[in-house]
C-alpha positions as CSV (number, residue, x, y, z in Angstrom):
1,M,-10.6,-86.4,-14.1
2,A,-8.1,-89.0,-15.4
3,E,-4.4,-88.2,-15.4
4,Y,-1.7,-89.6,-17.6
5,I,1.2,-91.4,-16.0
6,Y,4.6,-91.8,-17.7
7,L,7.2,-94.3,-16.5
8,L,10.6,-93.1,-17.4
9,S,12.5,-95.7,-15.4
10,K,11.9,-98.0,-12.7
11,D,12.5,-95.4,-10.1
12,A,11.0,-92.2,-11.7
13,V,7.4,-91.5,-12.3
14,I,6.0,-88.2,-13.9
15,I,2.4,-87.3,-13.6
16,K,1.2,-84.9,-16.4
17,P,-2.0,-83.0,-16.1
18,P,-4.5,-83.2,-18.9
19,K,-4.3,-80.7,-21.8
20,K,-7.8,-79.2,-21.0
21,S,-6.6,-77.9,-17.6
22,S,-3.6,-76.3,-19.1
23,M,-5.7,-74.5,-21.8
24,L,-8.2,-73.3,-19.2
25,L,-5.5,-71.8,-17.0
26,R,-3.9,-70.0,-19.9
27,M,-7.3,-68.5,-20.9
28,V,-7.9,-67.3,-17.4
29,V,-4.5,-65.6,-17.2
30,L,-5.0,-64.0,-20.6
31,M,-8.4,-62.6,-19.7
32,F,-7.0,-61.2,-16.5
33,A,-4.1,-59.5,-18.4
34,M,-6.5,-58.0,-20.9
35,T,-8.8,-56.6,-18.2
36,F,-6.0,-55.2,-16.2
37,G,-4.5,-53.5,-19.4
38,V,-7.8,-51.9,-20.2
39,Y,-8.1,-50.6,-16.7
40,I,-4.6,-49.1,-16.8
41,C,-5.2,-47.4,-20.2
42,T,-8.4,-45.8,-18.8
43,I,-6.7,-44.4,-15.8
44,C,-3.8,-43.0,-17.9
45,R,-6.3,-41.3,-20.3
46,Q,-8.1,-39.7,-17.4
47,Q,-4.9,-38.3,-15.9
48,I,-3.7,-36.9,-19.3
49,S,-7.0,-35.3,-19.9
50,S,-7.0,-33.8,-16.4
51,L,-3.4,-32.5,-16.8
52,S,-4.2,-30.9,-20.1
53,K,-7.1,-29.0,-18.6
54,V,-5.0,-27.7,-15.7
55,T,-2.2,-26.6,-18.1
56,I,-4.6,-24.6,-20.3
57,K,-6.2,-22.9,-17.3
58,N,-2.8,-21.8,-15.9
59,I,-1.8,-19.9,-19.1
60,Q,-2.4,-16.2,-18.6
61,V,-1.2,-13.3,-20.7
62,I,0.2,-10.6,-18.5
63,D,0.6,-8.1,-21.2
64,E,1.5,-7.8,-24.9
65,P,2.6,-4.5,-26.4
66,S,0.0,-3.4,-28.8
67,N,-1.6,-0.3,-30.2
68,T,-4.5,-0.7,-27.8
69,A,-4.2,-1.2,-24.1
70,D,-6.5,-3.8,-22.5
71,H,-6.4,-3.3,-18.7
72,S,-8.8,-6.1,-17.9
73,V,-5.9,-8.5,-17.5
74,F,-4.3,-6.4,-14.8
75,H,-5.0,-7.1,-11.2
76,V,-6.1,-4.2,-9.0
77,P,-3.1,-2.3,-7.6
78,K,-2.3,-2.7,-3.9
79,L,-3.4,-0.1,-1.5
80,H,-0.7,1.3,0.9
81,Y,-0.9,3.4,4.0
82,P,2.6,4.8,4.3
83,N,3.9,6.3,7.6
84,P,6.5,8.9,6.6
85,E,9.2,9.8,9.0
86,S,9.5,13.5,8.0
87,F,5.9,14.6,8.6
88,S,2.5,13.5,9.7
89,R,-0.3,12.7,7.2
90,E,-2.8,14.0,9.7
91,E,-6.3,13.8,8.5
92,C,-5.2,11.8,5.4
93,V,-3.6,9.0,7.4
94,D,-6.4,6.6,6.5
95,N,-6.3,7.5,2.8
96,P,-4.7,4.8,0.7
97,V,-1.8,5.5,-1.7
98,R,-0.9,3.6,-4.9
99,Y,2.7,3.4,-6.1
100,F,3.8,3.9,-9.7
101,A,6.8,4.6,-11.9
102,I,6.9,6.1,-15.4
103,V,9.5,4.1,-17.4
104,S,10.7,5.8,-20.5
105,T,13.6,7.0,-22.6
106,Q,14.9,10.6,-23.0
107,R,13.0,12.9,-25.4
108,S,10.0,10.6,-25.6
109,G,7.5,13.0,-24.1
110,S,7.9,11.8,-20.5
111,G,8.4,15.4,-19.1
112,W,5.2,16.6,-20.7
113,F,3.4,13.4,-19.6
114,E,4.5,13.8,-16.0
115,T,3.3,17.4,-15.9
116,L,-0.1,16.2,-17.1
117,L,-0.2,13.6,-14.3
118,N,0.9,16.2,-11.7
119,S,-2.0,18.4,-12.7
120,H,-4.2,15.8,-11.0
121,V,-5.0,16.8,-7.5
122,N,-4.2,13.3,-6.1
123,V,-0.9,12.6,-8.0
124,S,2.7,13.3,-6.9
125,S,5.2,12.3,-9.6
126,N,8.7,13.4,-8.4
127,G,10.6,13.7,-11.6
128,E,13.7,12.0,-12.9
129,I,15.2,11.1,-9.5
130,F,17.7,8.6,-10.8
131,S,19.5,11.1,-13.0
132,V,21.8,11.5,-10.0
133,L,24.4,8.8,-10.4
134,D,24.9,8.2,-6.6
135,R,21.3,7.1,-6.2
136,R,21.8,4.2,-8.7
137,R,25.4,3.3,-8.0
138,N,24.2,-0.2,-6.9
139,F,21.0,-2.0,-6.2
140,S,21.1,-1.1,-2.5
141,A,21.2,2.6,-3.3
142,I,18.3,2.1,-5.7
143,V,16.2,0.5,-3.0
144,E,17.0,3.2,-0.5
145,T,15.8,5.8,-3.0
146,L,12.7,3.9,-3.9
147,D,11.8,3.4,-0.2
148,R,12.0,7.1,0.4
149,V,9.8,7.9,-2.5
150,Y,7.1,5.4,-1.6
151,N,7.2,6.2,2.1
152,L,6.4,9.8,1.1
153,D,9.7,11.1,2.5
154,W,10.8,12.4,-0.9
155,F,10.2,16.1,-1.4
156,S,10.0,17.8,-4.8
157,S,8.0,20.7,-6.3
158,A,5.4,18.0,-7.3
159,S,5.0,16.5,-3.8
160,K,1.4,16.8,-2.5
161,N,2.3,14.3,0.2
162,E,-0.4,14.2,2.9
163,C,-3.3,13.4,0.7
164,S,-1.6,11.9,-2.3
165,A,-3.6,9.0,-3.8
166,A,-0.8,8.0,-6.2
167,V,2.9,8.6,-5.8
168,G,5.7,7.9,-8.3
169,F,8.5,9.3,-10.5
170,K,10.2,9.1,-13.9
171,W,12.8,6.3,-14.6
172,M,14.8,6.3,-17.8
173,L,16.0,3.0,-19.2
174,N,19.7,4.2,-19.0
175,Q,19.4,4.8,-15.3
176,G,19.8,1.3,-13.8
177,V,16.5,-0.1,-15.0
178,M,18.1,-2.6,-17.3
179,E,21.3,-3.5,-15.3
180,H,19.4,-4.5,-12.2
181,H,16.1,-5.7,-13.8
182,E,15.7,-9.0,-11.9
183,E,16.1,-7.4,-8.5
184,I,14.0,-4.4,-9.4
185,V,11.1,-6.7,-10.7
186,E,11.1,-8.5,-7.4
187,Y,11.0,-5.3,-5.5
188,L,8.2,-3.8,-7.6
189,N,6.0,-6.9,-7.3
190,R,6.6,-7.2,-3.6
191,R,5.8,-3.5,-3.0
192,G,2.9,-3.5,-5.5
193,V,4.3,-0.8,-7.8
194,S,2.6,-0.3,-11.2
195,L,4.6,0.7,-14.2
196,I,3.6,3.0,-17.0
197,F,5.9,2.5,-20.1
198,L,5.9,5.6,-22.2
199,F,7.7,5.3,-25.6
200,R,7.7,7.1,-28.9
201,R,6.6,5.4,-32.1
202,N,8.6,7.7,-34.5
203,L,12.1,7.1,-33.4
204,L,13.5,9.5,-36.0
205,R,11.7,12.4,-34.4
206,R,13.0,11.3,-31.0
207,M,16.5,11.4,-32.5
208,V,16.0,14.9,-33.8
209,S,14.9,16.0,-30.4
210,L,17.9,14.3,-28.7
211,L,20.4,16.0,-31.1
212,A,18.8,19.4,-30.7
213,N,18.6,19.1,-26.9
214,S,22.3,18.0,-26.7
215,Y,23.3,21.0,-28.8
216,D,21.5,23.4,-26.6
217,K,23.2,22.2,-23.5
218,Y,26.3,24.0,-24.8
219,A,24.8,26.6,-27.1
220,K,22.2,27.8,-24.5
221,L,20.1,29.5,-27.2
222,L,17.6,31.0,-24.7
223,N,19.5,34.0,-23.4
224,G,22.4,31.8,-22.2
225,T,20.1,29.3,-20.5
226,H,19.6,25.7,-21.4
227,K,16.0,24.4,-21.2
228,S,14.9,20.9,-22.1
229,H,11.2,22.0,-21.9
230,V,9.6,25.3,-22.6
231,H,6.4,27.0,-21.7
232,T,6.0,29.7,-24.5
233,T,5.7,29.5,-28.2
234,E,8.5,32.1,-28.5
235,E,10.9,29.9,-26.7
236,A,9.8,26.9,-28.7
237,E,10.4,28.8,-32.0
238,T,13.9,29.9,-30.9
239,L,15.0,26.3,-30.1
240,S,13.5,24.9,-33.2
241,Q,15.6,27.1,-35.4
242,F,18.5,24.8,-34.9
243,K,18.5,22.0,-37.5
244,P,20.7,19.0,-36.5
245,I,22.7,16.9,-38.9
246,V,21.7,13.2,-38.6
247,N,24.4,10.6,-39.2
248,S,22.9,8.8,-42.2
249,T,25.6,6.2,-42.2
250,L,24.7,4.9,-38.7
251,L,21.0,5.9,-38.9
252,I,19.4,2.5,-39.5
253,S,21.6,0.7,-36.9
254,D,20.8,3.5,-34.4
255,L,17.1,3.0,-35.0
256,R,17.4,-0.7,-34.6
257,R,19.3,-0.3,-31.4
258,A,16.6,1.9,-30.0
259,E,13.9,-0.6,-30.9
260,I,15.9,-3.5,-29.3
261,L,16.2,-1.5,-26.1
262,V,12.5,-1.0,-25.8
263,A,11.7,-4.6,-26.6
264,K,14.2,-5.8,-24.0
265,A,12.6,-3.5,-21.3
266,L,9.1,-4.9,-22.1
267,E,10.5,-8.4,-21.9
268,Y,12.3,-7.9,-18.6
269,Y,9.3,-6.3,-16.9
270,N,6.5,-8.4,-18.4
271,T,5.6,-10.0,-15.1
272,T,4.9,-6.6,-13.4
273,R,1.6,-4.8,-13.4
274,H,2.0,-2.4,-16.2
275,M,0.6,-0.6,-19.2
276,V,2.3,0.6,-22.4
277,V,1.5,4.1,-23.7
278,Y,2.9,5.9,-26.8
279,Y,3.5,9.6,-27.0
280,E,1.8,9.9,-30.4
281,D,-1.4,8.3,-29.0
282,L,-1.5,10.7,-26.1
283,V,-1.2,13.7,-28.4
284,K,-3.9,12.5,-30.8
285,D,-6.4,10.9,-28.4
286,S,-7.4,12.5,-25.1
287,K,-9.1,9.3,-23.9
288,K,-5.6,7.7,-23.5
289,L,-5.1,10.0,-20.5
290,E,-8.4,8.6,-19.0
291,E,-7.1,5.1,-19.5
292,V,-3.9,6.0,-17.6
293,Q,-6.0,7.4,-14.7
294,E,-8.2,4.3,-14.7
295,F,-5.1,2.1,-14.6
296,L,-3.9,3.9,-11.5
297,R,-7.5,3.7,-10.1
298,L,-7.7,7.5,-9.8
299,P,-10.9,9.6,-10.2
300,V,-10.8,10.8,-13.9
301,M,-10.1,14.5,-14.3
302,E,-9.1,16.8,-17.2
303,L,-5.3,17.0,-17.1
304,R,-3.4,20.0,-18.3
305,S,0.2,20.9,-19.1
306,R,1.9,24.3,-19.7
307,Q,4.6,22.7,-21.8
308,V,4.8,23.7,-25.4
309,K,6.0,21.4,-28.2
310,I,9.3,22.5,-29.7
311,H,9.7,20.6,-33.0
312,K,6.6,20.8,-35.1
313,G,5.9,20.2,-38.8
314,P,7.5,17.9,-41.4
315,L,10.9,16.5,-40.7
316,S,12.2,17.9,-43.9
317,E,12.1,21.3,-42.2
318,L,13.8,20.1,-39.1
319,I,16.8,18.1,-40.4
320,K,19.7,19.9,-42.1
321,N,20.8,16.9,-44.2
322,W,17.3,15.9,-45.0
323,E,18.1,14.5,-48.5
324,D,20.7,12.1,-47.1
325,V,18.2,10.9,-44.4
326,N,15.4,10.5,-46.9
327,K,17.6,8.5,-49.2
328,T,18.8,6.2,-46.4
329,L,15.4,5.3,-45.1
330,Y,13.4,5.2,-48.3
331,G,12.4,1.7,-49.1
332,T,13.2,0.3,-45.6
333,E,11.0,-0.6,-42.7
334,Y,11.6,2.8,-41.3
335,E,10.3,4.7,-44.3
336,N,7.1,5.7,-42.6
337,Y,9.2,7.8,-40.1
338,L,9.9,10.2,-42.9
339,R,6.2,11.3,-43.2
340,V,4.5,10.7,-39.9
341,D,4.1,13.7,-37.7
342,Y,4.7,13.9,-34.0
C-alpha cells in the first residue's frame, strides 16, 4: 500500500500512513470497547439479581404482637438435661427439660396464669423470684439466680424437680428485665429459654386492681391479712368492696406510659423465642392455654386454678370517681376501656 511522504526540510522526513488504515484501527477499537461494555453490564445485572434474591430470603419475621399467635415461625425449643447439685434426678435423668419465663406486669393475671401452668404434671414455675432486690442487684446476681432455676436447684412449693419437662418462673418488667435487656437476651438465647409475654388489654382494669391491691397491703381487709390472690368467693367479695379513686388528671398519661413499657419490652426481646398472650384471651378462650402448652412442647392437658377473680362486673361499680374517669376517657383512644369487661 502506498504511503505519503512529506518533506519538511532538507534534514526531516515524515511518513504518514494512509487514512484508510487509521479509520480501520479506530473501528476495531470502538467494536472492542462496545463488546467489553456489554459484557460488563451483563455481569453487573447478574450480580444485582443474585444479591436481591439473597436479601429477600434472609428476611424473617421473628414475631409481631397481634391478636392471634402464629407459632409456626418459632424454632423448636432446646432440650436440656440438667444435672442439679442438690439432688439426683434418678430415673428421670434422661428426661429432657425445657426452660421458660413468664414476663409480665403486676396485676395482669400472671399469678392466675402461673397456677394454671403448675397444674400441669410436667411443669414447675417457681413464682416471682426477682421480687427480692438482692437477686437482681446487678446482672451477675441475675445470672446466678437464673442458673439455679434452670439447673433445678431452686426449690419452691411448685417444684416438681426430678421429672419436670418444663421449668421456669415469673419475671415482672420492673424487676431488672428492662435495665439489663441486652445481656439478658444474650443469656436467654444462649441457654435456649422461651418467653411467654402475658399482658392485659384493658389497662384501666389493671389500674383498678393495682390501686385496690396497694390499699389492702395497709388495710388488710381479710381479718388483718393481706392477700394479693384469693381462693373463695367470700374473700373476693370482701376485697372488691373497696372502690379506689383514680387520678383522672394523670389517667391518660399513665395509660400511655403503661403502653410504652409493654411496647419497649416486646421490642427489646423480639429476637428471643417467645409468644405474646393476653389475659382477656385466656379468660374467654380455653384454646389459648392449649397454644401455650404446644409452644412449650408439652403434652396438652386440662389446666385448672383455684384462684377466684376479685374485681368483676362493670367498671362503673368498681371506681369511686367513675364520672370523672368516664368524662376523661370519653372520645379518646381509651374509650373502649370504659365498657369492655375483664
